[in-house]
Chimera marker file (.cmm) of the C-alpha trace (Angstrom):
<marker_set name="trace">
<marker id="1" x="0.000" y="0.000" z="0.000" r="1" g="1" b="0" radius="0.5"/>
<marker id="2" x="1.400" y="3.346" z="-1.049" r="1" g="1" b="0" radius="0.5"/>
<marker id="3" x="1.296" y="6.127" z="1.564" r="1" g="1" b="0" radius="0.5"/>
<marker id="4" x="0.402" y="9.340" z="-0.282" r="1" g="1" b="0" radius="0.5"/>
<marker id="5" x="-0.406" y="11.344" z="2.829" r="1" g="1" b="0" radius="0.5"/>
<marker id="6" x="1.413" y="10.571" z="6.064" r="1" g="1" b="0" radius="0.5"/>
<marker id="7" x="-1.217" y="12.485" z="8.064" r="1" g="1" b="0" radius="0.5"/>
<marker id="8" x="-4.026" y="10.448" z="6.530" r="1" g="1" b="0" radius="0.5"/>
<marker id="9" x="-5.809" y="9.710" z="9.825" r="1" g="1" b="0" radius="0.5"/>
<marker id="10" x="-9.175" y="8.917" z="8.260" r="1" g="1" b="0" radius="0.5"/>
<marker id="11" x="-7.729" y="6.653" z="5.568" r="1" g="1" b="0" radius="0.5"/>
<marker id="12" x="-5.700" y="4.741" z="8.130" r="1" g="1" b="0" radius="0.5"/>
<marker id="13" x="-8.819" y="4.198" z="10.243" r="1" g="1" b="0" radius="0.5"/>
<marker id="14" x="-10.760" y="2.987" z="7.192" r="1" g="1" b="0" radius="0.5"/>
<marker id="15" x="-8.035" y="0.549" z="6.171" r="1" g="1" b="0" radius="0.5"/>
<marker id="16" x="-7.506" y="-0.788" z="9.682" r="1" g="1" b="0" radius="0.5"/>
<marker id="17" x="-11.211" y="-1.324" z="10.276" r="1" g="1" b="0" radius="0.5"/>
<marker id="18" x="-11.712" y="-2.924" z="6.870" r="1" g="1" b="0" radius="0.5"/>
<marker id="19" x="-8.968" y="-5.445" z="7.619" r="1" g="1" b="0" radius="0.5"/>
<marker id="20" x="-10.388" y="-6.096" z="11.127" r="1" g="1" b="0" radius="0.5"/>
<marker id="21" x="-13.731" y="-6.971" z="9.534" r="1" g="1" b="0" radius="0.5"/>
<marker id="22" x="-12.059" y="-9.172" z="6.914" r="1" g="1" b="0" radius="0.5"/>
<marker id="23" x="-13.384" y="-7.099" z="4.020" r="1" g="1" b="0" radius="0.5"/>
<marker id="24" x="-11.654" y="-6.258" z="0.751" r="1" g="1" b="0" radius="0.5"/>
<marker id="25" x="-11.337" y="-2.873" z="-0.880" r="1" g="1" b="0" radius="0.5"/>
<marker id="26" x="-13.235" y="-4.339" z="-3.817" r="1" g="1" b="0" radius="0.5"/>
<marker id="27" x="-16.153" y="-5.354" z="-1.596" r="1" g="1" b="0" radius="0.5"/>
<marker id="28" x="-16.413" y="-1.923" z="0.045" r="1" g="1" b="0" radius="0.5"/>
<marker id="29" x="-16.264" y="-0.180" z="-3.346" r="1" g="1" b="0" radius="0.5"/>
<marker id="30" x="-18.950" y="-2.444" z="-4.793" r="1" g="1" b="0" radius="0.5"/>
<marker id="31" x="-21.288" y="-1.918" z="-1.833" r="1" g="1" b="0" radius="0.5"/>
<marker id="32" x="-20.761" y="1.857" z="-1.880" r="1" g="1" b="0" radius="0.5"/>
<marker id="33" x="-21.272" y="2.020" z="-5.640" r="1" g="1" b="0" radius="0.5"/>
<marker id="34" x="-17.861" y="3.332" z="-6.623" r="1" g="1" b="0" radius="0.5"/>
<marker id="35" x="-14.871" y="1.903" z="-8.470" r="1" g="1" b="0" radius="0.5"/>
<marker id="36" x="-12.190" y="0.139" z="-6.425" r="1" g="1" b="0" radius="0.5"/>
<marker id="37" x="-9.538" y="2.756" z="-7.339" r="1" g="1" b="0" radius="0.5"/>
<marker id="38" x="-11.822" y="5.487" z="-5.954" r="1" g="1" b="0" radius="0.5"/>
<marker id="39" x="-12.135" y="3.678" z="-2.621" r="1" g="1" b="0" radius="0.5"/>
<marker id="40" x="-8.369" y="3.145" z="-2.581" r="1" g="1" b="0" radius="0.5"/>
<marker id="41" x="-7.926" y="6.913" z="-2.937" r="1" g="1" b="0" radius="0.5"/>
<marker id="42" x="-9.841" y="7.355" z="0.325" r="1" g="1" b="0" radius="0.5"/>
<marker id="43" x="-7.644" y="4.851" z="2.170" r="1" g="1" b="0" radius="0.5"/>
<marker id="44" x="-4.418" y="6.230" z="0.684" r="1" g="1" b="0" radius="0.5"/>
<marker id="45" x="-5.287" y="9.845" z="1.436" r="1" g="1" b="0" radius="0.5"/>
<marker id="46" x="-5.461" y="11.024" z="-2.177" r="1" g="1" b="0" radius="0.5"/>
<marker id="47" x="-9.138" y="11.949" z="-1.638" r="1" g="1" b="0" radius="0.5"/>
<marker id="48" x="-10.419" y="12.925" z="1.773" r="1" g="1" b="0" radius="0.5"/>
<marker id="49" x="-13.901" y="11.856" z="2.855" r="1" g="1" b="0" radius="0.5"/>
<marker id="50" x="-14.174" y="15.032" z="4.911" r="1" g="1" b="0" radius="0.5"/>
<marker id="51" x="-13.851" y="17.159" z="1.769" r="1" g="1" b="0" radius="0.5"/>
<marker id="52" x="-17.074" y="16.627" z="-0.116" r="1" g="1" b="0" radius="0.5"/>
<marker id="53" x="-17.591" y="12.878" z="-0.431" r="1" g="1" b="0" radius="0.5"/>
<marker id="54" x="-20.265" y="12.838" z="2.274" r="1" g="1" b="0" radius="0.5"/>
<marker id="55" x="-22.598" y="10.319" z="0.626" r="1" g="1" b="0" radius="0.5"/>
<marker id="56" x="-19.795" y="7.822" z="0.073" r="1" g="1" b="0" radius="0.5"/>
<marker id="57" x="-18.416" y="8.484" z="3.525" r="1" g="1" b="0" radius="0.5"/>
<marker id="58" x="-21.693" y="7.602" z="5.217" r="1" g="1" b="0" radius="0.5"/>
<marker id="59" x="-21.992" y="4.366" z="3.253" r="1" g="1" b="0" radius="0.5"/>
<marker id="60" x="-18.398" y="3.419" z="4.063" r="1" g="1" b="0" radius="0.5"/>
<marker id="61" x="-18.944" y="4.166" z="7.764" r="1" g="1" b="0" radius="0.5"/>
<marker id="62" x="-22.052" y="1.989" z="7.722" r="1" g="1" b="0" radius="0.5"/>
<marker id="63" x="-20.182" y="-0.924" z="6.136" r="1" g="1" b="0" radius="0.5"/>
<marker id="64" x="-17.192" y="-0.580" z="8.470" r="1" g="1" b="0" radius="0.5"/>
<marker id="65" x="-19.380" y="-0.025" z="11.548" r="1" g="1" b="0" radius="0.5"/>
<marker id="66" x="-17.767" y="3.346" z="12.271" r="1" g="1" b="0" radius="0.5"/>
<marker id="67" x="-19.363" y="6.466" z="13.750" r="1" g="1" b="0" radius="0.5"/>
<marker id="68" x="-19.011" y="9.191" z="11.087" r="1" g="1" b="0" radius="0.5"/>
<marker id="69" x="-18.885" y="11.954" z="13.709" r="1" g="1" b="0" radius="0.5"/>
<marker id="70" x="-15.995" y="10.354" z="15.552" r="1" g="1" b="0" radius="0.5"/>
<marker id="71" x="-14.225" y="9.598" z="12.292" r="1" g="1" b="0" radius="0.5"/>
<marker id="72" x="-14.432" y="13.142" z="10.932" r="1" g="1" b="0" radius="0.5"/>
<marker id="73" x="-14.165" y="15.120" z="14.151" r="1" g="1" b="0" radius="0.5"/>
<marker id="74" x="-12.000" y="12.813" z="16.273" r="1" g="1" b="0" radius="0.5"/>
<marker id="75" x="-14.793" y="12.770" z="18.859" r="1" g="1" b="0" radius="0.5"/>
<marker id="76" x="-14.842" y="16.601" z="19.054" r="1" g="1" b="0" radius="0.5"/>
<marker id="77" x="-18.200" y="17.126" z="17.359" r="1" g="1" b="0" radius="0.5"/>
<marker id="78" x="-18.775" y="20.658" z="18.675" r="1" g="1" b="0" radius="0.5"/>
<marker id="79" x="-15.199" y="21.935" z="18.488" r="1" g="1" b="0" radius="0.5"/>
<marker id="80" x="-14.878" y="22.257" z="22.255" r="1" g="1" b="0" radius="0.5"/>
<marker id="81" x="-11.589" y="20.420" z="22.640" r="1" g="1" b="0" radius="0.5"/>
<link id1="1" id2="2" r="1" g="1" b="0" radius="0.2"/>
<link id1="2" id2="3" r="1" g="1" b="0" radius="0.2"/>
<link id1="3" id2="4" r="1" g="1" b="0" radius="0.2"/>
<link id1="4" id2="5" r="1" g="1" b="0" radius="0.2"/>
<link id1="5" id2="6" r="1" g="1" b="0" radius="0.2"/>
<link id1="6" id2="7" r="1" g="1" b="0" radius="0.2"/>
<link id1="7" id2="8" r="1" g="1" b="0" radius="0.2"/>
<link id1="8" id2="9" r="1" g="1" b="0" radius="0.2"/>
<link id1="9" id2="10" r="1" g="1" b="0" radius="0.2"/>
<link id1="10" id2="11" r="1" g="1" b="0" radius="0.2"/>
<link id1="11" id2="12" r="1" g="1" b="0" radius="0.2"/>
<link id1="12" id2="13" r="1" g="1" b="0" radius="0.2"/>
<link id1="13" id2="14" r="1" g="1" b="0" radius="0.2"/>
<link id1="14" id2="15" r="1" g="1" b="0" radius="0.2"/>
<link id1="15" id2="16" r="1" g="1" b="0" radius="0.2"/>
<link id1="16" id2="17" r="1" g="1" b="0" radius="0.2"/>
<link id1="17" id2="18" r="1" g="1" b="0" radius="0.2"/>
<link id1="18" id2="19" r="1" g="1" b="0" radius="0.2"/>
<link id1="19" id2="20" r="1" g="1" b="0" radius="0.2"/>
<link id1="20" id2="21" r="1" g="1" b="0" radius="0.2"/>
<link id1="21" id2="22" r="1" g="1" b="0" radius="0.2"/>
<link id1="22" id2="23" r="1" g="1" b="0" radius="0.2"/>
<link id1="23" id2="24" r="1" g="1" b="0" radius="0.2"/>
<link id1="24" id2="25" r="1" g="1" b="0" radius="0.2"/>
<link id1="25" id2="26" r="1" g="1" b="0" radius="0.2"/>
<link id1="26" id2="27" r="1" g="1" b="0" radius="0.2"/>
<link id1="27" id2="28" r="1" g="1" b="0" radius="0.2"/>
<link id1="28" id2="29" r="1" g="1" b="0" radius="0.2"/>
<link id1="29" id2="30" r="1" g="1" b="0" radius="0.2"/>
<link id1="30" id2="31" r="1" g="1" b="0" radius="0.2"/>
<link id1="31" id2="32" r="1" g="1" b="0" radius="0.2"/>
<link id1="32" id2="33" r="1" g="1" b="0" radius="0.2"/>
<link id1="33" id2="34" r="1" g="1" b="0" radius="0.2"/>
<link id1="34" id2="35" r="1" g="1" b="0" radius="0.2"/>
<link id1="35" id2="36" r="1" g="1" b="0" radius="0.2"/>
<link id1="36" id2="37" r="1" g="1" b="0" radius="0.2"/>
<link id1="37" id2="38" r="1" g="1" b="0" radius="0.2"/>
<link id1="38" id2="39" r="1" g="1" b="0" radius="0.2"/>
<link id1="39" id2="40" r="1" g="1" b="0" radius="0.2"/>
<link id1="40" id2="41" r="1" g="1" b="0" radius="0.2"/>
<link id1="41" id2="42" r="1" g="1" b="0" radius="0.2"/>
<link id1="42" id2="43" r="1" g="1" b="0" radius="0.2"/>
<link id1="43" id2="44" r="1" g="1" b="0" radius="0.2"/>
<link id1="44" id2="45" r="1" g="1" b="0" radius="0.2"/>
<link id1="45" id2="46" r="1" g="1" b="0" radius="0.2"/>
<link id1="46" id2="47" r="1" g="1" b="0" radius="0.2"/>
<link id1="47" id2="48" r="1" g="1" b="0" radius="0.2"/>
<link id1="48" id2="49" r="1" g="1" b="0" radius="0.2"/>
<link id1="49" id2="50" r="1" g="1" b="0" radius="0.2"/>
<link id1="50" id2="51" r="1" g="1" b="0" radius="0.2"/>
<link id1="51" id2="52" r="1" g="1" b="0" radius="0.2"/>
<link id1="52" id2="53" r="1" g="1" b="0" radius="0.2"/>
<link id1="53" id2="54" r="1" g="1" b="0" radius="0.2"/>
<link id1="54" id2="55" r="1" g="1" b="0" radius="0.2"/>
<link id1="55" id2="56" r="1" g="1" b="0" radius="0.2"/>
<link id1="56" id2="57" r="1" g="1" b="0" radius="0.2"/>
<link id1="57" id2="58" r="1" g="1" b="0" radius="0.2"/>
<link id1="58" id2="59" r="1" g="1" b="0" radius="0.2"/>
<link id1="59" id2="60" r="1" g="1" b="0" radius="0.2"/>
<link id1="60" id2="61" r="1" g="1" b="0" radius="0.2"/>
<link id1="61" id2="62" r="1" g="1" b="0" radius="0.2"/>
<link id1="62" id2="63" r="1" g="1" b="0" radius="0.2"/>
<link id1="63" id2="64" r="1" g="1" b="0" radius="0.2"/>
<link id1="64" id2="65" r="1" g="1" b="0" radius="0.2"/>
<link id1="65" id2="66" r="1" g="1" b="0" radius="0.2"/>
<link id1="66" id2="67" r="1" g="1" b="0" radius="0.2"/>
<link id1="67" id2="68" r="1" g="1" b="0" radius="0.2"/>
<link id1="68" id2="69" r="1" g="1" b="0" radius="0.2"/>
<link id1="69" id2="70" r="1" g="1" b="0" radius="0.2"/>
<link id1="70" id2="71" r="1" g="1" b="0" radius="0.2"/>
<link id1="71" id2="72" r="1" g="1" b="0" radius="0.2"/>
<link id1="72" id2="73" r="1" g="1" b="0" radius="0.2"/>
<link id1="73" id2="74" r="1" g="1" b="0" radius="0.2"/>
<link id1="74" id2="75" r="1" g="1" b="0" radius="0.2"/>
<link id1="75" id2="76" r="1" g="1" b="0" radius="0.2"/>
<link id1="76" id2="77" r="1" g="1" b="0" radius="0.2"/>
<link id1="77" id2="78" r="1" g="1" b="0" radius="0.2"/>
<link id1="78" id2="79" r="1" g="1" b="0" radius="0.2"/>
<link id1="79" id2="80" r="1" g="1" b="0" radius="0.2"/>
<link id1="80" id2="81" r="1" g="1" b="0" radius="0.2"/>
</marker_set>
């Protein structure tokens, strides 16, 4: 796996959780309705889910059993931290 963005916190979480659940990138992409290379861009940090891919992000969170608020805001939903 190529690391395009060393500060790719969200992509690292997605990849780790996907592996924990025993799912492939191909499976996630198919279920979300995108091409596998597009999903890979999210994991590798080329495209950031927090920057306009909301619909895909919600579907990915659902499949990976992740809370989208915690994923995007690191638990700081209201910006109080």
